[in-house]
C-alpha positions as CSV (number, residue, x, y, z in Angstrom):
1,M,-9.7,-17.7,-10.7
2,P,-12.6,-18.9,-13.4
3,D,-11.4,-21.5,-16.0
4,L,-9.8,-19.9,-18.9
5,H,-12.2,-19.5,-21.5
6,S,-11.6,-22.6,-23.9
7,T,-11.0,-20.1,-27.1
8,L,-8.3,-17.8,-25.5
9,A,-7.0,-21.7,-24.2
10,S,-6.8,-23.4,-27.7
11,V,-5.4,-20.2,-29.8
12,T,-2.7,-19.7,-27.0
13,E,-1.8,-23.0,-27.2
14,R,-1.6,-23.1,-31.1
15,I,0.5,-20.1,-30.8
16,I,3.2,-21.5,-28.3
17,E,3.2,-24.8,-30.5
18,R,3.4,-22.6,-33.5
19,S,6.4,-20.3,-31.7
20,R,8.3,-23.4,-29.9
21,D,11.5,-23.1,-32.3
22,S,11.7,-19.4,-32.3
23,R,10.6,-18.8,-29.0
24,G,13.0,-21.2,-27.5
25,R,15.9,-19.3,-29.6
26,Y,15.0,-16.0,-28.3
27,V,15.0,-17.7,-24.3
28,E,18.2,-18.9,-25.2
29,L,19.6,-15.7,-26.5
30,M,18.4,-13.7,-23.6
31,A,20.1,-16.6,-21.5
32,R,23.4,-16.0,-23.0
33,E,22.6,-12.4,-22.6
34,A,22.4,-12.1,-19.2
35,E,25.7,-14.0,-18.5
36,R,27.5,-12.3,-21.2
37,H,26.3,-8.5,-20.1
38,P,29.2,-7.5,-18.2
39,D,29.1,-5.8,-15.2
40,R,30.3,-2.2,-15.0
41,T,33.0,-2.1,-13.4
42,A,34.6,-5.1,-15.7
43,L,34.6,-2.7,-18.3
44,A,37.5,-1.3,-19.7
45,C,37.9,2.1,-17.4
46,S,38.4,4.2,-20.6
47,N,34.8,2.9,-21.4
48,L,33.5,3.8,-17.8
49,A,34.8,6.8,-17.6
50,H,33.4,7.4,-21.0
51,G,29.9,6.5,-19.4
52,Y,29.2,8.3,-16.7
53,A,32.0,11.6,-17.7
54,A,28.6,13.6,-17.2
55,M,27.3,12.2,-14.2
56,G,28.8,14.4,-11.3
57,D,27.4,13.4,-8.1
58,D,26.5,10.1,-9.3
59,K,29.6,8.9,-10.5
60,A,30.6,6.9,-7.5
61,A,27.2,4.9,-7.6
62,I,27.8,4.1,-11.3
63,G,31.4,3.3,-11.0
64,G,30.8,1.2,-8.1
65,G,28.8,-1.2,-9.6
66,K,27.0,-1.9,-7.0
67,A,23.5,0.0,-7.1
68,P,21.2,0.2,-10.5
69,N,22.0,2.1,-13.2
70,L,18.8,2.5,-14.9
71,A,18.3,3.7,-19.0
72,I,16.1,6.5,-19.9
73,V,14.9,6.1,-23.5
74,T,13.2,9.1,-24.6
75,A,11.1,9.5,-27.3
76,Y,10.3,13.8,-26.1
77,N,9.8,16.1,-28.7
78,D,7.2,19.1,-28.3
79,M,5.7,19.1,-31.8
80,L,3.7,15.9,-30.4
81,S,1.1,16.9,-28.0
82,A,1.3,13.6,-26.5
83,H,5.1,14.0,-26.1
84,Q,5.5,17.4,-24.8
85,P,5.2,16.4,-21.0
86,Y,8.6,14.4,-21.3
87,G,10.6,17.0,-21.5
88,R,11.0,17.5,-18.1
89,Y,10.5,13.7,-16.9
90,P,14.3,12.8,-17.1
91,E,15.6,15.3,-14.4
92,A,12.8,14.3,-12.4
93,M,13.1,10.2,-12.7
94,K,16.8,10.8,-11.6
95,L,15.6,12.4,-8.3
96,Y,13.4,9.8,-7.9
97,A,16.1,7.0,-8.6
98,R,18.2,8.6,-6.0
99,E,15.6,8.1,-3.6
100,V,15.8,4.5,-3.4
101,G,19.8,4.5,-4.1
102,A,19.9,3.8,-7.6
103,T,21.0,6.1,-10.7
104,M,19.6,7.2,-14.0
105,Q,20.8,8.0,-17.3
106,V,19.6,9.2,-20.5
107,A,20.2,6.5,-22.8
108,G,19.0,8.3,-26.1
109,G,16.5,9.6,-27.7
110,V,14.1,8.0,-30.8
111,P,12.2,9.8,-33.2
112,A,8.7,10.7,-32.9
113,M,6.5,11.8,-35.6
114,C,2.5,12.4,-35.3
115,D,0.7,10.9,-37.7
116,G,-2.1,13.8,-36.8
117,V,0.5,16.2,-38.8
118,T,1.3,13.9,-41.4
119,Q,-2.0,12.6,-42.2
120,G,-3.2,13.1,-46.0
121,Q,0.9,14.8,-46.5
122,D,3.6,12.9,-48.2
123,G,5.5,12.7,-44.6
124,M,2.7,9.6,-44.3
125,D,4.6,7.6,-45.7
126,L,7.4,7.3,-43.7
127,S,5.3,6.6,-40.9
128,L,4.9,2.6,-40.6
129,F,8.8,2.2,-41.2
130,S,9.3,4.7,-38.1
131,R,8.6,2.1,-36.3
132,D,11.7,0.1,-37.4
133,T,13.9,3.4,-37.0
134,I,12.9,4.0,-33.5
135,A,13.4,0.1,-32.6
136,M,16.8,0.5,-34.1
137,G,17.6,3.7,-32.0
138,T,16.8,1.8,-28.7
139,A,19.0,-0.5,-29.7
140,V,21.7,1.7,-30.2
141,A,21.1,3.6,-27.1
142,L,21.1,0.5,-24.9
143,S,24.4,-1.0,-26.9
144,H,26.3,0.5,-24.2
145,E,25.6,-1.7,-21.8
146,M,26.3,0.6,-18.9
147,Y,22.2,-0.2,-17.4
148,D,20.5,-3.0,-15.5
149,G,16.7,-1.7,-16.2
150,M,15.1,0.9,-18.8
151,A,12.2,2.9,-18.6
152,L,11.0,3.7,-21.9
153,L,9.1,7.3,-22.4
154,G,6.7,7.1,-25.6
155,I,2.7,6.7,-26.4
156,C,1.9,7.2,-30.0
157,D,1.6,5.3,-33.0
158,K,4.7,3.6,-34.4
159,I,6.2,5.0,-30.9
160,V,5.7,2.1,-28.5
161,P,5.7,-0.9,-30.7
162,G,9.2,0.6,-31.8
163,L,10.6,0.9,-28.4
164,L,9.0,-2.3,-26.8
165,I,10.9,-4.3,-30.3
166,G,14.0,-2.3,-29.7
167,A,13.6,-3.3,-26.1
168,L,13.1,-6.4,-26.4
169,R,16.3,-7.4,-28.0
170,F,17.6,-6.7,-24.6
171,G,14.9,-8.7,-22.7
172,H,17.7,-9.7,-20.1
173,L,17.0,-6.3,-18.2
174,A,13.6,-5.0,-17.0
175,C,11.6,-2.3,-18.6
176,I,9.1,-0.7,-17.7
177,L,6.9,1.9,-20.1
178,V,6.0,5.3,-18.6
179,P,2.9,7.1,-20.1
180,S,2.3,11.0,-19.7
181,G,-1.4,10.8,-20.1
182,P,-4.4,11.7,-22.2
183,M,-5.1,15.6,-22.9
184,P,-8.5,17.4,-21.8
185,S,-11.8,16.6,-23.3
186,G,-12.5,19.4,-26.0
187,I,-15.4,20.1,-28.4
188,G,-17.5,16.8,-29.0
189,N,-16.4,13.8,-31.1
190,K,-19.6,14.3,-33.0
191,E,-19.5,17.9,-33.7
192,K,-16.1,17.4,-34.9
193,Q,-16.6,14.7,-37.2
194,K,-19.7,17.1,-38.5
195,T,-17.6,19.4,-39.5
196,R,-15.2,17.6,-41.3
197,Q,-17.4,16.2,-43.5
198,L,-19.2,19.5,-44.2
199,Y,-15.9,20.9,-45.0
200,A,-15.5,17.6,-47.3
201,E,-18.9,18.6,-49.2
202,G,-17.9,22.0,-49.5
203,K,-20.2,23.4,-47.4
204,V,-18.0,25.2,-44.7
205,G,-14.4,26.9,-45.2
206,R,-10.7,25.9,-43.8
207,D,-11.3,29.2,-41.4
208,E,-14.1,26.9,-39.4
209,L,-12.6,23.4,-40.2
210,L,-9.2,24.6,-38.3
211,A,-11.0,26.0,-35.5
212,S,-13.1,23.0,-35.1
213,E,-9.9,21.0,-35.1
214,S,-7.9,23.3,-32.6
215,A,-10.7,22.9,-30.3
216,S,-10.6,19.2,-30.5
217,Y,-6.7,19.2,-30.2
218,H,-5.7,21.7,-27.8
219,A,-3.4,20.7,-24.9
220,P,-0.8,18.8,-23.9
221,G,-1.2,15.1,-23.7
222,T,-2.4,12.1,-25.9
223,C,-5.8,13.0,-28.4
224,T,-8.3,11.8,-26.7
225,F,-10.3,9.2,-29.5
226,F,-9.3,5.6,-29.1
227,G,-7.0,5.5,-32.0
228,T,-3.4,3.6,-32.1
229,A,-2.2,6.0,-29.3
230,N,-4.1,5.3,-26.6
231,S,-4.6,1.4,-27.7
232,N,-1.1,1.4,-27.5
233,Q,-1.7,2.6,-23.6
234,M,-4.6,0.0,-23.3
235,M,-2.1,-3.2,-24.4
236,M,0.4,-1.9,-22.0
237,E,-1.7,-2.5,-19.0
238,M,-3.1,-5.9,-20.3
239,M,0.5,-6.9,-20.9
240,G,1.4,-5.6,-17.6
241,L,4.4,-3.4,-18.5
242,H,2.9,0.0,-17.0
243,M,2.2,0.7,-13.2
244,P,-1.2,-0.6,-12.9
245,N,-3.9,1.8,-14.2
246,A,-1.2,4.5,-15.0
247,A,-2.4,4.5,-18.7
248,F,-5.0,7.5,-19.0
249,V,-4.2,9.7,-15.8
250,P,-3.8,12.9,-17.1
251,P,-0.4,14.8,-17.6
252,N,0.8,17.2,-15.0
253,T,-1.0,16.2,-12.1
254,P,0.1,15.1,-9.0
255,L,-1.2,11.5,-9.7
256,R,0.2,11.6,-13.2
257,S,3.8,12.6,-11.0
258,A,3.2,10.1,-8.3
259,L,2.8,6.9,-11.0
260,T,6.2,8.1,-12.8
261,R,7.5,8.1,-9.3
262,A,6.4,4.7,-8.4
263,A,7.5,3.6,-11.1
264,V,11.3,4.8,-11.1
265,H,11.3,3.1,-7.9
266,Q,9.7,-0.4,-8.9
267,L,12.4,-0.7,-11.8
268,A,14.9,-0.1,-9.7
269,K,13.4,-3.0,-7.5
270,I,12.8,-5.1,-10.8
271,S,16.2,-4.6,-12.4
272,T,19.1,-6.7,-12.4
273,R,20.4,-5.6,-9.3
274,G,17.1,-5.3,-7.6
275,S,15.9,-7.5,-5.3
276,D,13.1,-9.2,-7.2
277,P,14.3,-9.0,-11.1
278,R,12.0,-9.1,-13.7
279,P,13.2,-9.7,-17.1
280,L,11.5,-8.1,-20.0
281,S,11.8,-11.3,-22.2
282,A,9.8,-13.3,-18.8
283,C,7.2,-10.6,-19.0
284,V,6.5,-10.9,-23.2
285,D,5.6,-14.1,-23.4
286,E,2.9,-15.7,-25.8
287,K,0.0,-15.0,-22.5
288,A,0.7,-11.7,-22.8
289,I,0.7,-11.3,-26.4
290,V,-3.0,-13.1,-26.1
291,N,-4.0,-10.5,-23.3
292,A,-2.8,-7.9,-25.6
293,I,-5.0,-8.9,-28.9
294,V,-8.0,-9.8,-26.4
295,G,-7.9,-6.4,-24.7
296,L,-7.8,-5.1,-28.2
297,L,-10.9,-6.7,-29.2
298,A,-12.7,-6.5,-26.0
299,T,-12.2,-2.3,-26.4
300,G,-12.6,-2.1,-30.0
301,G,-9.1,-0.7,-30.8
302,S,-7.2,0.5,-33.4
303,T,-6.5,-1.8,-36.4
304,N,-3.1,-0.6,-37.0
305,H,-2.2,-3.5,-33.9
306,A,-2.8,-6.2,-36.9
307,L,0.8,-4.8,-38.0
308,H,1.8,-3.8,-35.0
309,L,1.4,-6.8,-32.3
310,P,3.0,-9.1,-34.9
311,A,5.7,-7.2,-35.0
312,I,6.3,-7.4,-31.2
313,A,5.5,-10.8,-30.7
314,R,8.5,-11.6,-33.2
315,A,11.1,-9.5,-31.5
316,A,10.1,-11.8,-28.4
317,G,10.0,-14.9,-31.1
318,I,6.5,-15.5,-31.2
319,R,4.6,-16.1,-34.2
320,I,1.0,-14.5,-34.9
321,D,-1.3,-13.9,-37.6
322,W,-5.0,-12.9,-38.1
323,S,-6.4,-16.2,-37.9
324,D,-5.8,-15.7,-34.4
325,F,-7.0,-12.5,-34.1
326,D,-10.5,-13.8,-35.9
327,E,-10.8,-16.6,-33.8
328,L,-10.2,-14.9,-30.2
329,S,-12.6,-11.8,-31.9
330,Q,-15.4,-14.7,-31.9
331,A,-15.0,-15.7,-28.5
332,V,-14.2,-11.8,-26.9
333,P,-17.2,-9.7,-26.5
334,L,-16.9,-5.7,-27.0
335,I,-17.3,-4.1,-23.6
336,A,-15.9,-0.5,-24.3
337,R,-17.3,1.8,-26.4
338,V,-14.7,5.0,-27.0
339,Y,-15.1,7.3,-30.2
340,P,-15.1,6.6,-32.8
341,N,-17.0,3.4,-31.8
342,G,-18.8,5.6,-29.2
343,S,-19.7,8.9,-28.6
344,G,-17.6,9.4,-25.1
345,D,-13.7,9.8,-25.4
346,V,-10.5,8.0,-23.3
347,N,-11.3,10.5,-20.3
348,A,-15.2,9.5,-20.2
349,F,-13.8,5.8,-20.6
350,H,-11.4,6.0,-17.7
351,A,-13.9,8.0,-15.4
352,A,-16.9,4.8,-16.3
353,G,-13.7,2.6,-14.7
354,G,-11.3,2.3,-17.4
355,M,-8.6,-0.1,-17.5
356,G,-9.3,-1.5,-14.0
357,Y,-12.6,-2.2,-14.6
358,V,-12.1,-3.8,-18.3
359,I,-9.0,-6.1,-17.0
360,G,-11.6,-7.4,-13.8
361,E,-14.2,-8.2,-16.1
362,L,-12.1,-9.9,-18.6
363,L,-10.1,-11.7,-15.6
364,G,-13.5,-12.7,-14.3
365,A,-15.2,-14.1,-17.4
366,G,-11.9,-16.4,-18.0
367,L,-11.2,-13.9,-21.3
368,A,-7.7,-12.9,-19.8
369,H,-4.6,-14.9,-18.8
370,G,-4.0,-13.8,-15.1
371,D,-1.1,-15.6,-14.3
372,V,1.7,-13.4,-16.3
373,M,4.5,-11.8,-14.7
374,T,3.8,-8.2,-14.7
375,V,6.1,-5.3,-13.5
376,G,4.1,-3.6,-11.1
377,G,2.1,-6.5,-9.2
378,S,2.4,-10.1,-8.6
379,S,-0.3,-11.4,-11.0
380,L,-2.8,-9.3,-13.9
381,A,-5.3,-9.2,-11.0
382,D,-3.4,-6.4,-9.4
383,Y,-4.0,-4.1,-12.8
384,A,-7.8,-4.5,-12.0
385,A,-7.2,-1.2,-9.5
386,E,-6.8,2.2,-9.7
387,P,-4.5,4.7,-7.9
388,V,-5.4,7.0,-5.6
389,L,-3.1,9.8,-4.1
390,N,-3.7,10.5,-0.3
391,D,-1.8,13.0,1.2
392,K,1.1,12.8,-1.0
393,N,1.1,8.6,-0.1
394,L,0.2,6.7,-3.3
395,S,-2.0,3.7,-3.3
396,W,-4.1,0.9,-5.2
397,Q,-7.8,0.5,-4.5
398,A,-10.2,-1.8,-5.9
399,A,-11.5,-0.7,-9.5
400,P,-15.1,0.0,-9.9
401,A,-17.3,-3.5,-10.2
402,A,-19.9,-2.3,-11.8
403,T,-19.6,0.2,-15.0
404,L,-20.1,4.1,-13.5
405,D,-21.7,4.4,-17.3
406,P,-23.3,2.3,-19.1
407,T,-22.9,3.9,-22.5
408,M,-19.3,3.8,-22.1
409,L,-18.6,0.4,-20.5
410,A,-20.4,-2.7,-20.5
411,P,-20.5,-6.0,-18.5
412,V,-19.2,-9.1,-20.3
413,T,-22.5,-10.6,-19.6
414,D,-24.2,-7.8,-21.4
415,P,-22.0,-6.7,-23.8
416,F,-22.2,-3.8,-26.9
417,Q,-21.8,-6.5,-29.4
418,P,-20.9,-10.2,-28.4
419,D,-17.9,-10.5,-30.1
420,G,-14.5,-8.4,-30.8
421,G,-15.1,-6.7,-33.9
422,M,-12.1,-7.3,-35.5
423,R,-12.6,-10.0,-38.1
424,L,-10.1,-11.9,-41.2
425,L,-11.5,-11.8,-44.7
426,T,-10.3,-13.8,-47.2
427,G,-10.7,-15.2,-50.7
428,N,-9.9,-14.6,-54.5
429,L,-8.4,-10.7,-53.2
430,G,-6.0,-12.0,-50.6
431,R,-6.4,-11.7,-46.8
432,A,-7.7,-8.6,-45.1
433,T,-8.8,-6.7,-41.8
434,I,-12.0,-5.6,-41.0
435,K,-12.9,-3.5,-38.1
436,T,-17.0,-4.0,-37.4
437,S,-17.3,-2.2,-34.2
438,A,-18.2,0.9,-35.6
439,V,-19.9,-0.2,-38.3
440,D,-24.0,-0.5,-38.4
441,E,-24.7,-4.4,-38.9
442,E,-26.9,-3.6,-42.0
443,R,-23.6,-2.4,-43.6
444,Y,-21.3,-6.0,-42.8
445,V,-21.8,-7.1,-46.2
446,I,-21.3,-4.4,-49.4
447,E,-21.5,-6.1,-53.0
448,A,-20.9,-3.3,-55.7
449,P,-18.8,-2.4,-58.7
450,A,-15.1,-1.3,-58.0
451,R,-13.5,2.4,-59.0
452,V,-9.9,1.5,-58.8
453,F,-7.6,4.5,-57.7
454,Q,-4.3,4.2,-57.3
455,T,-3.6,7.6,-54.3
456,Q,-6.1,9.0,-52.3
457,E,-5.9,12.1,-53.9
458,D,-7.7,10.5,-56.8
459,V,-10.3,9.5,-54.8
460,A,-10.8,13.1,-53.5
461,K,-11.1,14.3,-57.3
462,A,-14.0,11.7,-58.3
463,F,-15.4,13.0,-55.1
464,K,-15.6,16.3,-56.0
465,A,-16.6,15.5,-59.4
466,G,-19.9,13.5,-58.1
467,E,-18.3,10.1,-60.4
468,L,-18.9,8.7,-57.0
469,D,-22.9,9.3,-56.6
470,R,-23.5,5.5,-56.6
471,D,-23.1,2.4,-55.2
472,V,-19.5,1.7,-55.0
473,V,-16.5,-0.7,-53.8
474,V,-13.8,2.4,-53.7
475,V,-10.4,0.3,-54.5
476,V,-7.0,2.3,-53.2
477,R,-4.0,0.1,-54.4
478,F,-0.4,0.3,-54.2
479,Q,-0.2,1.7,-50.9
480,G,1.4,-1.6,-49.5
481,P,4.7,-1.7,-47.6
482,R,6.7,-2.8,-50.4
483,A,5.1,0.2,-53.1
484,N,5.1,3.3,-50.7
485,G,5.5,2.2,-46.9
486,M,1.8,1.8,-46.4
487,P,0.6,4.9,-45.2
488,E,-2.5,5.7,-43.2
489,L,-5.9,6.7,-45.6
490,H,-7.3,8.4,-42.9
491,K,-8.1,11.3,-45.4
492,L,-10.6,9.1,-47.4
493,T,-13.1,8.8,-44.3
494,P,-15.0,12.0,-44.8
495,P,-15.9,12.0,-48.7
496,L,-16.5,7.8,-47.9
497,G,-19.1,9.0,-45.1
498,V,-20.6,11.4,-46.8
499,L,-21.5,9.0,-49.8
500,Q,-22.8,6.7,-47.2
501,D,-25.0,9.4,-45.5
502,R,-26.2,10.4,-49.1
503,G,-27.5,6.3,-49.0
504,F,-25.6,4.7,-51.4
505,K,-23.8,1.6,-50.3
506,V,-19.8,2.1,-50.0
507,A,-16.9,0.2,-49.3
508,L,-13.2,0.4,-49.1
509,V,-10.6,-2.2,-49.8
510,T,-7.1,-1.4,-49.7
511,D,-3.6,-2.7,-49.1
512,G,-3.0,0.2,-47.6
513,R,-4.0,1.3,-43.6
514,M,-7.0,3.0,-42.6
515,S,-5.8,3.6,-39.0
516,G,-6.9,3.6,-35.6
517,A,-9.5,6.5,-36.2
518,S,-11.3,4.3,-39.1
519,G,-15.1,4.4,-38.5
520,K,-18.5,4.0,-39.9
521,V,-17.6,3.1,-43.5
522,P,-16.9,-0.7,-43.7
523,A,-13.1,-0.9,-45.0
524,A,-11.5,-4.1,-46.5
525,I,-7.8,-2.7,-45.0
526,H,-4.1,-4.6,-45.1
527,C,-4.6,-6.2,-48.2
528,T,-2.1,-8.8,-48.6
529,P,-0.1,-9.9,-50.7
530,E,-0.3,-6.5,-51.6
531,A,-0.6,-5.0,-55.5
532,L,2.9,-4.5,-55.5
533,G,4.5,-7.7,-56.8
534,G,1.4,-8.9,-58.8
535,G,-1.1,-9.1,-55.5
536,P,-4.8,-9.5,-56.8
537,L,-5.4,-6.1,-56.0
538,S,-3.5,-5.2,-59.1
539,L,-5.5,-7.0,-61.7
540,L,-8.8,-5.3,-60.7
541,R,-10.2,-3.1,-62.9
542,D,-13.4,-0.4,-63.0
543,G,-16.6,-1.9,-62.8
544,D,-15.6,-5.4,-61.4
545,I,-18.1,-6.8,-58.4
546,V,-16.4,-7.0,-55.5
547,R,-18.0,-8.3,-52.6
548,V,-16.8,-7.3,-49.0
549,D,-18.6,-9.7,-46.5
550,A,-17.9,-9.2,-42.8
551,N,-20.6,-11.8,-42.3
552,A,-18.8,-14.9,-44.2
553,G,-15.5,-13.5,-43.7
554,T,-14.9,-12.7,-47.8
555,L,-13.4,-10.7,-49.9
556,S,-13.7,-11.7,-53.4
557,T,-14.6,-10.7,-57.1
558,T,-16.6,-12.3,-59.7
559,A,-14.1,-11.1,-62.4
560,D,-11.8,-13.3,-63.8
561,L,-8.3,-12.5,-62.8
562,A,-6.4,-15.1,-63.8
563,A,-7.0,-13.7,-67.2
564,R,-5.3,-10.4,-66.2
565,E,-2.0,-8.6,-66.4
566,P,-1.1,-6.8,-63.2
567,A,-1.1,-2.9,-63.4
568,S,1.6,-0.7,-63.6
569,P,2.9,0.9,-60.0
570,P,3.6,4.3,-60.0
571,P,6.9,5.6,-60.0
572,P,8.3,5.8,-56.6
573,A,7.8,8.7,-54.6
574,Q,10.3,11.4,-53.7
575,G,10.6,14.5,-51.0
576,V,10.4,14.6,-47.3
577,G,13.0,12.2,-47.3
578,R,10.9,9.1,-48.6
579,E,13.9,8.3,-51.0
580,L,15.7,7.4,-47.8
581,F,14.1,4.7,-46.9
582,A,13.9,2.9,-50.4
583,M,15.9,0.2,-48.8
584,M,12.8,-0.5,-46.3
585,R,10.4,-0.7,-48.6
586,A,12.2,-3.3,-50.8
587,G,12.9,-5.5,-47.7
588,A,9.2,-5.5,-46.3
589,D,7.4,-8.3,-45.6
590,G,3.6,-8.5,-45.8
591,A,1.4,-6.9,-43.5
592,E,0.3,-9.8,-41.7
593,K,3.7,-10.4,-40.1
594,G,3.8,-6.9,-39.0
595,G,5.2,-4.7,-42.6
596,S,8.6,-5.0,-41.4
597,A,12.2,-4.8,-43.6
598,M,14.3,-5.1,-39.7
599,L,12.7,-8.1,-39.0
600,A,12.5,-9.7,-41.9
601,L,16.2,-9.2,-42.9
602,A,17.1,-9.9,-39.3
603,G,15.6,-13.8,-39.7
604,L,12.9,-12.9,-36.8
């Protein structure tokens, strides 16, 4: 194994030192939970009888307490295409468990909202806090203490982070995440993007737009662009929490079923009662978190994980911040180009060598920690492989040593970019992140007069009225966690893209999110402190000169902010259940800590 890259080593050591006290408390808690966690047979008879009353032929095995009993926490619904295949997973997984003398129970279900459905709609205000809701739902599901391991069924944006945050509080148990795979590729991404921009310009109607979107999102499985959902899957591979290279195998195929079966068999083996126990708390350590950040940078993954990874890490007692992302980004090259950072989707990425190739390249360059405990192998090196099915027998073979499509994947020695394309911006407008991997280098620096808005709907109105046909930094404020739940502002992408295509210098600055689908327009996002409460964005006025400089890593204005009073925020929105999340908005902490009320109030 090559020597670890010096930047990776120093950032990891800094995180370990920063987390020493909090990680120590977490590890001690997990040790106490492992000692306290009752043997099912030690439960009072009434408790145990309730726990297996409906389990039929499995009652004897569950009641006997010798065989592993494994929990399924599912995010199934059939509105979300990525999760529709999960409908029949529990039925099959119970059969797979019996093959190795184990049992499985559906411990509980958690909500799973689709940001694609709520994008630009009022329901998007619930999106970020659905992660906390999912984490709490996972905890409720596992609180019955009937289980020796847990299988998490989830894929999409807030769902994997929420499941993992909840599961980490039961980290004395083993855990495997079980994906279901991406849908088949639809129309070309450039064609889809072109239709969206034509619609924004009023050159095509709703019928043409809907036909285009339906040709893209058209079948069971994960959406095929490299947004937050597929970035989740990439990170679970980098952390070793899947069976190796399970992320991007299509749903409803024999190989997909074989991987699910293998996951159940492996979970029984690594469970508390298995022959090779591997608790989740030991798998998710500082090195695993660094591997997740490295994977995010190397593949040009979703900016949403600048929020989710700090929250996941906190649940395991680990402290990371955006400086860690920024420093690693300077050392980790971009070796994947997946839409919106390239032309091909995740199916093309997988066919070109996929995660097996990526992990092999990173390990070979000393850019990933190989010595992590994984759920499906002896080290991360076992994830530089791809699954194959021969005569119904599942095995793994070495991943391609060279890219099979140089437009999709590149070697570390000749990357698409020398850096990871996710940078920290600091200055008198606060701290923000910017994703540069899809932005042309000549747009890394934008300086222009600001036009300040408080909703993305107002931006759309100004665009249609021709008021933005100039060099402009569009500022959309009061979009942070405490203001309205920090919705994604993906609705801004088409009009800002049109302005840029018209030859204007355009940038976005916001304390909201811009999603894993953010693309070619430079966007300083997640600005913290947020505008609500007097953050710097609340002091900006129309016409102030704002500079977004990804080269220097700065976000600033020449305006004298100290002489101003903060702008008044809009009143709290109601409807679509938003009023029920008032306590989460009130208790949320800053974006750099993950934007979580649950973790903040828990003192984590």
